[in-house]
ZABASE-297133 format. One record per residue (C-alpha): residue in one letter; x, y, z. Coordinates in steps of 0.5 Angstrom, whole numbers, plus 500, padded with zeros to 3 digits. Example, Ala and Ser with C-alpha at 12.3 -4.5 7.8 and 13.67 -1.06 7.14 Angstrom:
BEGIN
A525491516;S527498514;
# end
This chain:
BEGIN
M385474213;E386482212;E394480214;E394474209;A391479203;R396484205;Q402479204;N399476198;Q399483195;A406485197;M408478194;K405480187;L408487187;I415484188;R414479183;L412485178;L418489180;A423483179;C420483172;T421490171;L428490173;I430485168;I427489163;S430496166;V437493167;M437490160;S435496157;A441500160;G446495158;M444492151;F447498148;N454497150;I455491146;V453495139;L457502141;P462500135;Q456499130;I453506132;R460509132;E461506125;Q454508122;F454515124;H462516123;L463518130;T469518135;L470514141;S468520146;Q462522142;V459515142;S460514149;W455520150;M450514149;T452511156;S454518159;V447521158;Y443515160;T447514167;L447522169;I440522168;Y438516171;A442518177;I439524178;G432522176;T432516182;V433521187;I428526184;Y423520184;G424518191;K423525193;L417526189;A414519192;D414522199;R409527196;Y405523191;R402516190;L407511188;K402509183;Q402516179;L409516179;L410509176;T405510171;A408517169;G415514169;L414508165;L410512159;V416517159;F420510158;A416508153;A416514149;G424515149;S424508146;V419509141;L423516139;G430511139;L426506134;C425511129;S431515130;A435517123;T440521126;F445520132;G442527136;M435523136;V438517139;I441521144;F435524146;G431518146;R436515151;A435521155;L428520155;Q428513156;A433515162;A428520165;G422515165;A427509167;A429512173;V423511177;I424504177;P430504182;A426508186;T420503186;A425498187;T427501194;L421503196;I416497195;P420493200;V420498205;R413500204;Y409493203;F413489207;P414488215;V422489217;E423482219;K421480211;R424486208;G431482206;T427477202;A423482198;M430485197;G433479195;M427478190;S429485187;A436482186;V434476182;G431481177;L437485177;A442479176;I437476171;G437482167;N445483167;A445475165;L440476159;S443483157;P449481152;V445475150;V439479147;S443484145;A448480141;L442476138;V438482136;S444486133;S446479129;V439479125;A436486125;D438493126;W441495133;R435500133;W430494135;L433494142;F429500143;C423495143;I425491149;P423497154;L416497151;L414491155;T414494161;L407497159;L404490159;L406490167;L403497168;P396495169;W398490174;Y402496178;R396500178;K391494181;Y396493187;L399499188;N395502194;D400507198;E397513201;P399520198;G405523203;T405530205;A402536201;A409540202;G411543195;V418540192;D424545193;W426545185;P431550186;G434545191;A433539186;I437543180;L443544185;L443537187;G442535179;A448540177;G452538182;V452530181;G452532173;M458536173;L461531178;L460525173;F462529167;G468531170;L470524172;S469522165;E472527161;D478528166;S476535167;W478539174;L474545172;L467541172;M469537178;A470544182;G463546179;G460540182;A463541189;A461549188;A454546187;F454541192;I456547197;L450551195;F445546195;G448545203;L446552204;R439551200;I437546205;K439550211;S435556209;A429553205;E422553208;A421546205;P428543203;F429538198;I433534203;Q431535210;P437537214;Q435532219;L436526214;L444528213;K444528221;N442521222;K449518223;S446511222;Y444512215;M450516213;V454511215;Y451506211;L451511205;A458512206;G459504206;T455504200;F459509196;L466505198;M463498197;T459499191;G466503188;I470496189;S465492187;Y463496181;S471495179;L470488178;I464489173;F469494169;L475490169;S472483167;P470485160;L477489159;L481483162;L477478157;A478482151;E485484152;E488478155;Q484473153;R482476146;L475474146;S470477142;S464481145;G459475144;W464470148;I465476153;G458476154;L457468155;A463468160;L459473164;V453469164;P454464169;A456469174;A449473173;L445466173;C448464180;S447471183;A439470180;L439463183;L442465190;G439472190;K433470194;K437466198;G441472201;G434476202;K432470206;L438469210;A438477212;D431476215;A433469219;R440471221;G441478220;V444483215;S451482219;F451475217;V449477210;F454482210;H460478212;I458472207;A458478202;S465480204;V468474204;L466472197;L468479194;L475478198;S476471195;C474473188;F479479188;A485475191;L483469186;M483474180;S490477182;V493470182;F490467176;T489473172;G492469166;A488463167;P483460161;P477464160;A473458164;A477459170;I476467170;A468465169;L468461175;I472466179;L467471177;V461467180;L464469187;G464476186;N457477183;V454473188;G458477193;Q456484190;T448481190;F449479198;M452486199;N447490196;I441486200;A445487207;L446495205;A440497203;S436493208;S440496213;A439503211;S432503210;K431501217;T434507219;L429512216;P423515218;K417514214;S417521212;Q424520209;T424513206;G423516199;V428521198;G433517203;M432511199;G433515192;M440518195;F442511197;S440509189;M444515187;M450513191;N451507187;F451511180;I456516183;S460511186;G460507180;S463513176;V468514180;A470507180;V471507173;A475514173;I480511178;N481504174;G481508168;K487512170;F491506173;M490502166;D493508163;L499508167;G500501166;S505496170;S512493168;R512489174;V507485178;W506486185;N503479187;P508474188;L503469187;S501471181;F500465176;G500465168;T500473168;G505477163;G506483160;G499487160;G496482165;Y501485170;I496491171;Y490487172;S493483177;N496489181;I489493181;F485486183;L491486189;V489493191;L482492191;A483486195;A487490200;A482495200;H476490201;A479487207;V480494210;L473495209;L471488212;I474490218;A471497219;G464494217;H465488222;W467493228;Y461497226;L456492226;K459489232;R458496236;E451497233;S449490236;R452491243;S449498244;G442495243;I439501240;K434500235;P435504228;A433511229;G426512225;A425505224;P419504220;A413500223;A412493221;Q406494217;P405495210;Q402502207;G398498202;K391497203;A388490202;
# end
């Protein structure tokens, strides 16, 4: 009976988490659709209005790992309560904003609170589900992400067509309705009483911040500053009595392999997210509303199949899910390179392969990484895992942007169909992405096969018991 009660509690939490992720993802993406309106209203340049996205991404990335670290010390219930209240406060400020400065501050406050959500999304499956059911839990989380991505452009277009864009700030307030249920079902124990190494946290945040802004602003000086901050952070964790990140975590070879794999795989996958809307806008001449609708089928399929991917990870192993994801992504990139000039409906169908592949890949990597972490480091470890996704996405945008600026007068893929003029560059980039993913597929297959043959249990694998109380 006690075990059944724990399982019921865990399932209620993961359903709450899926609902929260829907709202969080919508909040992150909705404003991208209305940036032209904001730019026109406040008479801004393109670089100025892009701060709405840059500031949110930066604080969100840094906040994720900080919340993860704090979750190793404080109850997740306390952190989630504080984060969602800050998220709501930023939304109210944005709703009442009269200047662009207030809008930016509202988005910054939103990000500071919303960063608790990805930290929670990685910790609830680890802390409340046994290892053999963790894939299913992460699959349900992926469903929330996919639904949020599907609804984001639709809701944004609907709200902005009938009301002022500021009303988009109201959407995150819905998370407050879920807070009482979180406080009821989150019963994890507080972690270690050791203090938080805030100088280390500041150095890590400075390194990530300068790196992200250096990439977005094409500033080698900022990127050099970020590298210097990372070096100082490395020295700090070796000398501090209670470092922000334990050096043992960085010496965990299995964890670091999955972290590096996440960086590379996410960067390649995020290229699809970045390039697809541009392709539909520039080559297919679609309006923002039609672009949003063209992306909906892929997001909906990811939502429908996300839970299935999690169950496959539990039943057949993460290696099986990794290979399915790799084949889907590789097929998507190859087809996009061949059919760059195909009608929008065909592009929408090809994107289904990529989105589902990306969802399955996230499940496989997150599940594998979580099993390499000892209980005392799950918070900061999974926080770093989430942060790596944001950094990788920013790097992918910067690199793809450079290639887009260079352009191309010829197509490299001899099988390219219906591609001409400006479409050459898209075909070429997708061809490079397909080749890069093929290399990573071979490397990943080799590593997983080697790991399977060794028969060694991942170091520090958490016990197969949830931390919550019945």
